C-alpha positions as CSV (number, residue, x, y, z in Angstrom):
1,P,10.0,5.2,18.0
2,I,8.5,2.6,14.8
3,P,10.9,0.0,13.9
4,V,11.2,-0.5,10.6
5,L,11.1,-3.8,8.4
6,T,12.7,-4.3,5.5
7,V,11.0,-7.3,3.3
8,Q,12.7,-8.7,0.3
9,T,10.2,-9.4,-2.5
10,S,9.1,-9.5,-5.9
11,P,6.8,-7.8,-8.0
12,Y,3.3,-9.0,-9.0
13,E,3.1,-8.4,-12.9
14,D,-1.3,-8.1,-12.7
15,Q,-0.4,-4.8,-10.7
16,R,-1.1,-2.1,-12.7
17,P,-3.8,0.4,-11.6
18,T,-6.7,1.0,-14.2
19,G,-8.1,4.8,-14.2
20,G,-8.2,6.6,-10.3
21,G,-9.9,3.4,-9.1
22,G,-7.0,2.5,-7.7
23,L,-6.0,-1.3,-7.8
24,R,-9.1,-3.3,-7.9
25,R,-8.6,-6.9,-7.4
26,P,-10.9,-9.5,-5.1
27,T,-10.1,-9.3,-1.9
28,A,-9.2,-13.5,-1.5
29,L,-6.5,-12.3,-4.0
30,F,-4.8,-9.9,-0.8
31,E,-4.6,-12.2,1.5
32,S,-3.5,-14.6,0.0
33,Q,-0.7,-13.3,-2.2
34,R,2.5,-12.8,0.0
35,N,3.2,-9.1,0.5
36,Y,0.5,-8.2,-2.5
37,L,-0.5,-4.9,-0.5
38,P,2.8,-3.9,0.9
39,N,3.9,-4.4,-2.9
40,F,1.4,-1.6,-4.5
41,V,2.3,0.8,-1.4
42,Q,5.6,0.8,-1.7
43,S,5.5,1.3,-5.2
44,L,3.0,4.4,-4.5
45,L,5.3,5.7,-2.1
46,S,8.2,5.4,-4.0
47,S,6.6,7.6,-6.6
48,V,6.8,10.6,-5.4
49,D,10.0,11.7,-4.7
50,L,11.3,11.9,-0.9
51,R,11.4,15.5,-0.3
52,D,7.7,15.8,-1.5
53,R,6.8,13.4,0.6
54,Q,7.8,14.5,4.3
55,G,6.2,16.8,5.8
56,C,2.7,16.3,3.8
57,T,-0.8,14.6,4.2
58,M,-2.1,11.8,2.5
59,V,-5.6,10.9,2.8
60,V,-6.7,6.8,2.6
61,G,-10.6,5.9,2.4
62,S,-12.9,2.8,2.0
63,D,-16.3,2.0,1.7
64,G,-15.3,-0.5,5.3
65,R,-16.1,-4.0,3.7
66,Y,-13.9,-6.9,4.8
67,F,-10.1,-6.2,4.9
68,S,-10.4,-2.3,5.2
69,K,-9.4,-2.3,8.8
70,T,-6.5,-4.7,7.8
71,A,-5.5,-2.7,4.9
72,I,-5.9,0.7,5.9
73,E,-3.4,-0.3,8.7
74,I,-0.7,-1.8,6.3
75,V,-0.8,2.1,4.4
76,V,-0.7,3.5,7.2
77,Q,2.7,1.9,8.8
78,M,4.3,1.8,5.5
79,A,3.7,5.9,4.7
80,A,5.1,6.5,8.8
81,A,7.6,4.2,7.9
82,N,9.0,6.0,4.5
């Protein structure tokens, strides 16, 4: 089993996606702000009813640039924990 870690955190006011482009911010922001990416990912996962999440497929896209691998790992781990 994968260990699940619960992290206390607070929302970031600037995490409002625009259109279908997701959360477009400089990479440095994701790296410097504690739990910036996990907060956003959890908000997306929480917006889908638990019954709809179970057994579903999630697709994570990337352009392969810097930080992509780390970001994908975080998204996959959080999706599995949910």
